[in-house]
N, C-alpha and C positions, 0 to 999 in steps of 0.2 A: 799967125802960128808958123813956127819954123818947121821946115820939112826935115824929117829924120831919115837917115840912111841906115840900112841894115846890111851887115856883112856876114859872109860865110867864114867860119873859123878855119875850115880846111883849105879853101882856095883864095879867100880874100875878095871875091867878087861882090860888088855892091848891088843891092836890090832896093826898090822903092817901098816894098812892104814885106812883112814876114811870110805871108801866104805864098807869094811868088818864090821866095827863097826856099822854103821848105817843100815846095812841090816839084822842084827840079833836081835831077841827079847831078852829082859833083864829080868833076874830072880828077880831083885830088882826094877822093874819099879814102880813108885808111884801109878799107877792104879791097880797094882797087878802083881804077877809073870807072866811073858811072855805076858802081856796085852799091851805091847808097846815096841818100839825099844830102843836100847842103845842111850844115849845122850852123845855127844862129850863134854868132859871136855876141855874148851878152855884156861885154864891157862897153865903155863909152868911146866915142870917136875922139882920137887924140892926134897930136902933131907927129908923134913917133910911137912905135910899138916895140916892146921888149919880149924876146923869146923866153918862155918859162923854163926851158931846159938849159940854155947856155948864157943867157943875159945879154946877148947881142941886140943892138937897137936897129930898127928899120923904119923907113919913112911911111910905109903902109903895110897892111896885112897882105895885100896882093904880092908885094915884093918879098915879104917875109916867108910866106908859104911856098914861094917859088924856089927856095934854096933848101938843101938838106942840112940837118943839124948834126954837128959832131958829138953832141951829148944826148942824142935821141934815145929814149928808153928801149927801142927795138935794136939798138946798136949804132955805132958811129956811122953817120950819113945814111942810115936805113929808114929815115923818115924826115919829114919837113919840120922846120921851126914851127912853134906854136905860140900864139900870143898870150901874155899874162892878161887877166881880166883887170 
């Protein structure tokens, strides 16, 4: 059986299971650093990820969420890129 990885949609960190992911606070939570828990990215693991706001491609969710998006709904560069499922 192949081991599956689980990723946080907000910060891109990888977890070995969903329980660990959802039990920890996230440094890139939309409400502020550590003001909420990680959110499970429900898409599949890919070789590259596309931002749902601007269409830019990234090699990982971790790299993607580390940069601000010029087309973010809260305003230009007022939030991180977010992966398309």
